[in-house]
Wavefront OBJ file of the C-alpha trace (Angstrom):
o trace
v 163.268 84.461 156.056
v 161.759 82.571 158.981
v 164.166 84.172 161.437
v 163.794 87.971 161.178
v 167.036 88.517 163.070
v 169.209 86.805 160.477
v 170.913 89.040 157.885
v 168.811 90.104 154.896
v 170.486 92.224 152.226
v 167.973 94.870 151.187
v 169.016 96.016 147.723
v 168.452 99.686 146.862
v 168.920 102.086 143.964
v 172.298 103.538 142.957
v 174.127 100.361 143.978
v 173.360 100.753 147.669
v 172.130 98.149 150.139
v 171.351 97.784 153.831
v 171.769 94.674 155.964
v 168.559 94.176 157.922
v 167.971 91.726 160.750
v 170.858 91.695 163.238
v 170.074 95.198 164.502
v 167.098 97.503 164.220
v 167.328 100.463 161.866
v 165.754 103.904 162.056
v 163.973 105.712 159.239
v 163.561 109.378 160.161
v 160.416 111.181 159.018
v 161.051 114.408 157.098
v 157.671 115.983 156.297
v 158.072 118.819 153.794
v 154.419 119.704 154.324
v 152.331 122.426 155.976
v 149.727 120.027 157.404
v 151.228 116.752 158.678
v 149.545 115.660 161.891
v 152.323 116.329 164.413
v 154.925 118.523 162.713
v 153.166 120.135 159.771
v 154.781 123.417 158.793
v 157.911 122.838 160.870
v 160.085 121.680 157.963
v 158.128 122.955 154.968
v 161.029 124.771 153.313
v 163.992 123.140 151.609
v 166.429 124.675 154.103
v 164.446 123.578 157.173
v 163.931 120.051 155.833
v 167.593 119.594 154.937
v 168.652 120.910 158.354
v 166.267 118.487 160.071
v 167.617 115.651 157.959
v 171.162 116.452 159.056
v 170.053 116.550 162.709
v 168.408 113.155 162.306
v 171.580 111.694 160.819
v 173.584 113.019 163.758
v 171.064 111.458 166.146
v 171.492 108.050 164.518
v 169.089 107.764 161.579
v 169.973 105.120 159.000
v 167.410 106.346 156.448
v 165.664 109.663 155.807
v 162.092 109.354 154.499
v 161.100 112.538 152.668
v 157.456 113.243 151.885
v 155.565 116.123 150.329
v 151.928 115.165 150.963
v 150.336 114.609 154.345
v 148.725 111.184 154.831
v 146.755 112.127 157.953
v 143.002 111.481 157.720
v 141.248 114.382 156.031
v 144.426 116.023 154.745
v 144.076 118.120 151.615
v 145.338 116.460 148.460
v 148.206 118.073 146.590
v 149.046 117.900 142.910
v 151.996 115.911 141.639
v 153.832 119.115 140.749
v 153.302 120.544 144.256
v 154.617 117.342 145.799
v 157.647 117.343 143.519
v 158.407 121.021 144.133
v 158.495 120.322 147.860
v 160.638 117.217 147.950
v 162.960 117.105 144.945
v 165.208 119.991 146.092
v 165.462 118.386 149.539
v 166.434 114.995 148.119
v 168.932 116.570 145.721
v 170.660 118.601 148.452
v 170.809 115.703 150.897
v 172.133 113.359 148.199
v 174.926 115.819 147.376
v 175.854 116.581 150.985
v 175.428 113.285 152.846
v 175.936 109.568 152.327
v 172.742 108.579 154.154
v 170.160 106.345 152.480
v 167.233 108.417 151.181
v 163.621 107.318 150.826
v 160.799 109.125 149.023
v 157.350 108.840 150.574
v 155.046 108.830 147.539
v 152.465 106.718 145.750
v 152.977 108.517 142.419
v 155.057 106.755 139.781
v 156.348 109.970 138.191
v 157.337 111.464 141.553
v 159.160 108.246 142.364
v 161.038 108.342 139.049
v 162.136 111.938 139.563
v 163.072 111.354 143.186
v 165.278 108.389 142.293
v 166.934 110.477 139.590
v 167.571 113.153 142.245
v 169.286 110.621 144.516
v 166.627 108.631 146.402
v 167.375 104.967 147.049
v 163.966 103.782 148.298
v 160.327 104.357 147.397
v 157.859 104.190 150.292
v 154.303 103.701 148.968
v 151.490 104.065 151.517
v 149.017 102.642 148.989
v 150.985 99.429 148.531
v 151.307 99.827 144.726
v 147.524 99.633 144.405
v 146.875 103.280 143.541
v 149.512 103.657 140.822
v 150.813 100.167 139.947
v 153.206 101.799 137.452
v 155.323 102.698 140.465
v 156.414 99.058 140.633
v 157.753 99.330 137.086
v 159.797 102.383 138.119
v 161.160 100.521 141.140
v 162.111 97.488 139.073
v 163.851 99.526 136.368
v 165.854 101.581 138.862
v 166.629 98.837 141.365
v 165.118 100.940 144.145
v 164.204 99.535 147.507
v 160.451 99.339 147.878
v 158.416 99.776 151.070
v 154.965 98.331 150.457
v 152.417 99.438 153.053
v 149.060 97.947 154.009
v 146.140 100.327 154.248
v 142.495 99.926 155.133
v 141.485 103.206 153.514
v 138.906 103.293 150.707
v 138.217 99.563 150.889
v 136.253 97.051 152.921
v 138.506 95.191 155.338
v 138.263 91.622 156.537
v 137.298 91.429 160.220
v 140.514 89.634 161.187
v 143.458 92.050 161.193
v 146.064 89.502 160.106
v 143.866 87.956 157.418
v 143.371 91.442 155.992
v 147.129 92.029 155.999
v 147.630 88.928 153.878
v 144.720 89.742 151.564
v 146.026 93.241 150.797
v 149.774 92.673 150.820
v 149.681 89.502 148.731
v 147.885 91.542 146.061
v 150.617 94.172 146.310
v 153.328 91.533 146.049
v 151.671 90.154 142.907
v 151.838 93.662 141.371
v 155.515 93.925 142.308
v 156.342 90.491 140.894
v 154.512 91.207 137.635
v 156.612 94.367 137.236
v 159.846 92.467 137.839
v 160.635 93.679 141.355
v 162.836 91.105 143.072
v 162.069 90.148 146.663
v 165.496 91.343 147.857
v 164.249 94.880 147.154
v 161.037 94.642 149.221
v 160.141 95.659 152.767
v 156.580 95.303 154.098
v 154.796 97.775 156.373
v 151.559 96.688 158.146
v 150.380 100.302 158.165
v 149.685 101.089 161.793
v 147.027 103.793 162.039
v 145.853 103.648 158.430
v 142.098 103.021 158.820
v 142.725 100.994 161.963
v 141.197 101.818 165.330
v 142.937 101.452 168.693
v 141.810 97.854 169.168
v 143.004 96.873 165.688
v 146.391 98.557 166.147
v 146.975 96.864 169.494
v 145.908 93.500 168.107
v 148.238 94.009 165.152
v 151.086 94.617 167.590
v 150.151 91.606 169.714
v 150.032 89.329 166.658
v 152.954 90.919 164.825
v 154.919 87.653 164.657
v 152.216 86.228 162.372
v 153.459 88.587 159.646
v 156.706 86.638 159.445
v 154.880 84.296 157.103
v 155.550 86.724 154.260
v 159.258 85.883 154.520
v 160.214 89.546 154.118
v 161.567 92.207 156.485
v 158.980 94.343 158.254
v 158.775 98.078 158.882
v 156.954 99.520 161.909
v 155.464 103.000 161.584
v 153.798 103.682 164.928
v 155.352 107.092 165.581
v 152.989 109.474 167.430
v 149.969 107.611 166.069
v 146.503 108.200 167.510
v 146.319 104.786 169.185
v 149.360 105.688 171.289
v 147.491 108.805 172.369
v 144.430 106.719 173.205
v 146.506 104.526 175.504
v 148.672 107.238 177.092
v 146.332 110.221 177.008
v 149.052 112.272 175.267
v 148.711 114.729 172.410
v 150.609 114.029 169.174
v 153.842 115.870 170.011
v 153.977 114.222 173.452
v 153.850 110.619 172.203
v 157.549 109.935 171.640
v 157.975 107.928 174.857
v 154.941 105.836 173.963
v 156.389 105.428 170.468
v 159.706 104.245 171.888
v 157.863 101.613 173.923
v 156.233 100.260 170.757
v 159.615 100.338 169.006
v 161.197 98.140 171.668
v 158.231 95.753 171.735
v 158.031 95.404 167.961
v 161.773 94.930 167.643
v 161.549 91.989 170.025
v 158.787 90.596 167.787
v 160.874 90.881 164.630
v 160.440 94.325 163.062
v 163.539 95.453 161.164
v 163.033 99.154 160.392
v 161.271 101.829 162.450
v 159.846 104.996 160.905
v 159.998 107.686 163.606
v 159.875 111.409 164.293
v 162.250 111.447 167.288
v 165.379 109.534 166.332
v 167.302 109.813 169.615
v 164.689 108.320 171.939
v 163.933 105.479 169.528
v 167.639 104.809 169.051
v 167.935 104.154 172.783
v 164.872 101.911 172.720
v 166.376 99.894 169.857
v 169.731 99.602 171.593
v 168.021 98.093 174.637
v 165.886 95.741 172.559
v 168.874 94.589 170.508
v 170.895 94.032 173.694
v 168.067 91.853 175.026
v 167.925 89.906 171.767
v 171.696 89.376 171.837
v 171.537 88.134 175.435
v 168.715 85.771 174.515
v 170.679 84.350 171.604
v 173.698 83.824 173.821
v 171.596 81.907 176.319
v 171.911 84.592 178.994
v 168.843 85.232 181.098
v 168.622 88.954 181.972
l 1 2 3 4 5 6 7 8 9 10 11 12 13 14 15 16 17 18 19 20 21 22 23 24 25 26 27 28 29 30 31 32 33 34 35 36 37 38 39 40 41 42 43 44 45 46 47 48 49 50 51 52 53 54 55 56 57 58 59 60 61 62 63 64 65 66 67 68 69 70 71 72 73 74 75 76 77 78 79 80 81 82 83 84 85 86 87 88 89 90 91 92 93 94 95 96 97 98 99 100 101 102 103 104 105 106 107 108 109 110 111 112 113 114 115 116 117 118 119 120 121 122 123 124 125 126 127 128 129 130 131 132 133 134 135 136 137 138 139 140 141 142 143 144 145 146 147 148 149 150 151 152 153 154 155 156 157 158 159 160 161 162 163 164 165 166 167 168 169 170 171 172 173 174 175 176 177 178 179 180 181 182 183 184 185 186 187 188 189 190 191 192 193 194 195 196 197 198 199 200 201 202 203 204 205 206 207 208 209 210 211 212 213 214 215 216 217 218 219 220 221 222 223 224 225 226 227 228 229 230 231 232 233 234 235 236 237 238 239 240 241 242 243 244 245 246 247 248 249 250 251 252 253 254 255 256 257 258 259 260 261 262 263 264 265 266 267 268 269 270 271 272 273 274 275 276 277 278 279 280 281 282 283 284 285 286
């Protein structure tokens, strides 16, 4: 997959698939948590989370990513049963009432198994299969799509941001391959903001094209991250315009899927970026 704008069929659970490449896709964040960094407590009931999911679909979301444990630095850990109690009813209701693709944001193998059984099509693992490698076995058995994220947390990073991406993600891909996960099921996420300072995040954006060497579609999760605040001077809930700017820039550099809080503003950013890409491919100079 040397050209990230060519069609790539991303195979998912329950016989579903998405065609990535020709146009950017939006993954809406649905935090069923009391303590997420920008919207904690806003959607922490089943009813509120489902309602937000429906609003995101109306605004143009292609995927809903449902999580029950905050990943912000310093967030309190939750038990597996707490996580499952938060998210499984949301996934079940959305699966019964919509046709949208559903993702579960978890690193726990058992939560992933239950979420897929409830109707999820994708597992989004912020620990890149390296906390509970059994999750890869669940993904392979179910045919789920798998988002594998890079993180710098709880490990010593290489000084070069791209070299560290390859060090970590190649290890994750080895875990996936050993479990029988086929590459058509995998999406990679460079993990903006996860144990990366402002300089590292900006360098990762600037060198984003170097990640094409994996030959897999890429997810960008910059939404409302601290480095956007460092550049713009905005607090978390005021960073959607800055997020949309990163969405447009990263789309031009080859990102396929964008994990965002505000679907509408990022939809417009993607439409503009995709229009520019189409004009470029047609030989039209804007």
